[in-house]
C-alpha positions as CSV (number, residue, x, y, z in Angstrom):
1,M,99.7,143.7,88.0
2,K,98.4,140.8,89.8
3,W,95.1,141.1,87.3
4,I,97.7,140.3,84.6
5,K,99.1,137.3,86.4
6,D,95.9,136.3,87.3
7,W,94.2,136.2,83.7
8,M,97.7,134.6,82.5
9,V,97.3,131.8,85.1
10,K,94.3,131.3,84.6
11,R,95.2,130.9,80.4
12,Q,97.7,128.4,81.4
13,V,95.6,126.2,84.1
14,N,93.1,125.7,81.3
15,A,95.4,125.1,78.6
16,K,96.8,122.3,81.6
17,L,93.5,120.7,82.1
18,H,92.9,120.4,78.5
19,M,96.2,118.2,78.7
20,L,95.2,116.5,81.6
21,K,92.5,114.5,79.5
22,A,95.4,111.5,78.7
23,K,96.3,111.7,82.6
24,D,97.0,108.3,83.7
25,V,95.6,107.5,87.4
26,R,97.0,105.3,89.9
27,I,96.9,104.5,93.3
28,P,100.5,104.4,95.0
29,Q,100.6,101.1,96.6
30,E,103.4,102.6,99.1
31,I,103.5,106.2,100.1
32,K,106.2,108.1,100.6
33,T,106.0,111.3,99.3
34,I,102.7,112.9,99.4
35,G,102.6,116.8,98.3
36,I,100.3,119.0,100.7
37,I,98.1,122.0,98.5
38,A,96.2,124.1,100.6
39,A,94.0,127.2,100.6
40,S,94.6,128.7,104.1
41,S,97.9,127.9,106.2
42,A,95.0,126.6,108.7
43,D,93.7,123.6,106.5
44,F,98.0,123.2,105.2
45,E,99.3,122.8,109.2
46,L,96.0,120.5,110.4
47,T,96.5,118.3,107.1
48,K,100.3,118.8,107.8
49,E,99.6,116.7,111.7
50,T,97.5,114.4,110.6
51,V,99.8,112.9,108.0
52,R,102.3,113.1,110.8
53,Q,100.2,111.2,113.1
54,L,98.9,108.6,110.8
55,W,102.5,107.6,109.0
56,G,104.9,109.5,111.5
57,Y,108.1,110.7,110.1
58,K,108.3,107.6,107.4
59,V,106.2,109.9,105.3
60,R,107.9,113.2,103.1
61,V,105.5,116.2,103.2
62,I,105.9,119.2,101.1
63,G,103.3,121.2,100.1
64,F,102.7,124.9,99.5
65,Y,99.4,126.7,100.7
66,Y,98.1,130.7,99.5
67,E,99.2,133.9,101.4
68,E,99.9,137.5,100.4
69,N,101.5,138.5,103.8
70,K,104.4,140.6,103.0
71,D,106.5,138.3,105.3
72,Q,105.3,134.8,103.7
73,P,106.5,131.7,106.1
74,V,108.6,129.3,104.2
75,D,105.8,126.9,103.0
76,S,103.8,130.0,101.4
77,M,103.2,131.4,98.1
78,S,101.4,133.7,95.6
79,Y,100.8,135.9,93.0
80,K,103.8,137.0,93.2
81,H,106.3,134.0,92.4
82,F,104.2,134.1,89.3
83,D,106.5,136.1,86.2
84,L,103.2,138.7,84.3
85,L,103.2,135.3,81.5
86,G,101.5,133.7,84.2
87,N,104.9,131.0,84.6
88,P,106.2,129.9,88.3
89,T,109.5,131.1,89.0
90,A,112.3,128.8,90.3
91,Y,110.6,129.1,94.2
92,F,108.4,125.8,92.9
93,N,110.9,123.8,90.8
94,A,111.5,121.4,93.8
95,F,107.7,121.0,94.1
96,M,106.8,120.0,89.9
97,T,110.0,117.6,89.8
98,E,109.7,115.6,92.7
99,K,107.8,112.2,92.0
100,L,104.8,112.6,94.3
101,D,102.9,109.2,95.0
102,I,99.9,111.1,96.5
103,I,99.1,115.1,96.5
104,L,96.5,115.7,99.1
105,V,94.0,119.0,98.6
106,P,92.4,119.6,102.3
107,S,90.5,123.1,100.7
108,L,87.4,123.1,98.9
109,H,87.9,126.0,96.9
110,L,91.2,126.4,95.7
111,N,92.9,129.4,93.2
112,P,94.2,129.6,89.9
113,Y,97.6,129.6,91.3
114,L,97.5,126.6,93.8
115,R,95.4,124.5,90.6
116,Y,98.2,125.8,88.2
117,L,100.5,123.6,91.1
118,L,98.6,120.9,91.6
119,L,98.4,120.1,87.4
120,S,101.7,120.8,87.4
121,N,103.2,118.4,89.1
122,K,103.3,114.8,87.7
123,C,101.5,112.9,90.8
124,N,99.5,110.2,89.4
125,F,97.0,110.2,92.3
126,N,95.1,114.1,93.6
127,L,92.3,113.3,96.2
128,G,90.9,115.6,97.6
129,F,87.2,116.9,99.3
130,Y,84.6,117.0,96.4
131,T,83.1,120.3,95.2
132,E,82.0,120.9,91.3
133,E,85.4,123.4,91.4
134,N,88.0,120.7,92.6
135,E,86.2,117.7,90.5
136,P,88.4,117.8,87.1
137,Y,91.3,118.1,89.2
138,L,91.2,115.4,91.5
139,D,91.0,111.6,90.9
140,L,89.4,110.6,94.9
141,M,87.5,113.2,96.4
142,L,84.8,112.5,99.3
143,Q,81.5,115.1,100.3
144,Y,83.1,116.8,103.0
145,G,81.0,115.6,105.7
146,E,80.0,116.9,109.5
147,G,82.8,118.0,112.2
148,D,86.0,119.2,111.2
149,L,88.9,119.1,108.9
150,E,90.9,116.9,110.6
151,K,87.7,114.2,111.0
152,N,87.0,114.2,107.5
153,I,91.1,114.2,106.5
154,Y,91.0,110.4,108.6
155,Q,88.1,109.7,106.5
156,L,89.4,110.6,103.0
157,I,92.6,108.6,104.0
158,N,91.0,105.9,105.1
159,Y,89.2,105.2,101.7
160,L,92.4,105.4,100.3
161,H,93.8,102.7,102.3
162,K,90.5,100.5,101.5
163,I,90.9,101.6,97.7
164,Q,95.2,100.3,98.2
165,E,93.8,97.4,100.2
166,A,91.3,95.8,97.1
167,C,94.1,96.7,94.5
């Protein structure tokens, strides 16, 4: 049953990607809400912690990471949260309807379920690290440099601030 969902979600992502070409990219002047979409709980937690260090609790942080464990934590999601047609269940309603200022993608590789969430939110600015796989989905990308994820996230957010100042 999982392979059917995989196939249907990939199909949904391809359909959404064709509509993405008309997307109006806008850099937010003030960041109040950040979404995080990560491939693992370690990436998600480290990114959330880094955002908290930079902005404190002035910024609302929501998001998901992919996890197929039996006992799934609150911020995790899996193929089980999609129906056989590749549509998300009500589990994602708050994330997909909330107007996020930016979506931060700390992972280099996203599976189709995470890509679907990234494309489903009406956020005007997605940022993350460059890979050919991520290129169609992200608006601002940096090369993942030497060092750990935390250092790279600081660098990514630093570039975002520089762009905000220049605009």
